[in-house]
Structures are given as structure tokens and as C-alpha cells.
N, C-alpha and C positions, 0 to 999 in steps of 0.2 A: 703239832707238838712233836718234836723229834724223839726217836727211841733212846738218843743218846744224849740227852740233855745233861744227865747226871754223870757225863764222863770225866774222869780224873784229869786235873790239871797237867798240861804238857801234851796230852793225847788230842788228836783231831780225827774227825771222820774223813778219811781219804777218799772213800767209795761207798755209796749206799744204792744198791740196785734195785730196780723195780721188782725183781724176783725174791728179794729179802736179804741177799748176799751183802756183806759190808766188809769194809777194810778200815781199820784204825791204825794210825800211824803215829809215833812217839817223836815229839819234838823234830819234824821236818826241817825246822830252821837251823838245827844244829847237825843232824845227819843228813847233810845236804849234797853229799858227793865231792864237795870241795875238800873238806878236812877228813871225811870218812867215806870208804867205798858206798856208793848207793845201796848195794844189797845188805848194808850194816844198819839200815833203818828199822828199828823195831816195829813190828807190825803185829796185829790181831786181826785173824781172819775169822769170820762168821759165815759158814757156808751151809748149804743143804746137801747132804752127802759128804763123805770124806773127800778132803781137798787133796790128799795124797794117795788116792785109791789108784791103783794099778790094774788094767784089764786081767781078768782071769783070776785075781788074788781073792780068796774068800767069797766066790761067786754065791755061796749059800747065805751070806749075811745080808740079806735084803733089808733088813730093818736099819743097818748102818746107812743105806742109801736114803731111807725116809727120813731120818734123824737130822738134827741140826748140831754142827761141830764148831767148836771154838779152839783156835790154835793160835799160841804166841810163837812168832818167828823172830829170831835175831840175824838170821841169814838164811838163804833159801835151803840149806841142808842143816840148819841148826834151829831146833824148834823144842819148846817145853812139852815133855812127854806125859803130861797129865791127860786123863781120860775126860774129856770135856764133850759129852754126847747127850743130847738133850731131845725130848720128843717134840718141842714145840719153839718156835722162833723166839718167843717171849721170854722163855727159861734161857735160852742161848744168849739172848741181850743181856739179861741179868748177870750171867756167868762172865760176859766179856767185860761188863762194866766193873764186875769185882776183880777180876784178873788186871785190868788197867789200874785199879787202885792198888792193888797188891804190888804191881810193879814200880808205881811212882814211890810208895812208902819204903821200897827196899826189901819186901817180903818175898821177892823172886830171886833165887840163887842163880844168876845167869852163868857165873864160873862154872858151875857144875854141867853146863850144856855142852861145854867145848871140850874136844880133845887135845886142840892145839889152842893155848891161850893167846888172846890178842890184848896184851895189858894195856896198850895206851887206849883202847876202845873201852875196856873195863873201867880205867881211871874216869874217863869221862862220862860213863854211865853212873859210876859211884857219885859223882859230883852231883849229878841231876835226879838221883833216886834215893839217896842216904844209904846206898848199898856198900858204902865203905864201912860201915858199923859191922858188916858181915864178916870181915877179915878176921 
């Protein structure tokens, strides 16, 4: 039985590693690099330790390296800045499933994540997620 059986419609398991890390992708059939740049594929990363950690930054935060993290990316430098840190993988998987559901139902305001809007991209996301109700 997969940890991601209850994954929201439109999301697929892009990668599920033996060490527990996973990557979920939203509508890779639409965000396929032909119509949109490949980095625009919405993804949810489930990682052990912070995915964005940099050497020497907060070296005293050893707990962050032991915890599981869930992060929604719209592009490599554009991500949801919610604190999604969990002591177990099971709790992180539940969070990832909930985040995917919120995204699909339009409950994630992706426009707020951008400094420079991508209107055509937003319009397509709106069509797929019901996000056009947020305007």
C-alpha cells in the first residue's frame, strides 16, 4: 500500500526514494516544458532535513536536520513559506497530502509567492485549481 494513495486529483508521485524522500508533481501532462518552462511544474518535496539548507547556516539547529520537511515549489526559487516541519515521516506524508488537496481546491494563493507575476501561468493554474475565485 502506497503512502500516497489518497493523493489529490492531478498530483502524481514523481519520485519515492528508499530513504523516504518523495517528490509529488502537479499535472506534468500540462506543465510539460512545451507550453510552460520545465521549472514551472508545481512540486511538493518531502525531505529528511531541510531541502534548502546551506552549509554553516544555523549549525546549532540539529533538530531541523532530524525532522521531516514538506515544501511546495512553483519554481526553484518560488516556494510556499509555511513551516512544515514534522518529527516523523508519517506526519510529513499527511501534511503533503493535505497541501496537495489545498492546492487543487484553490486554497493556496500562489500569486502571493511571486515578486514578478507570470499572468499566463497563473491563468492556467486558475483553470486547473479553481484559483480564479481568489481574485
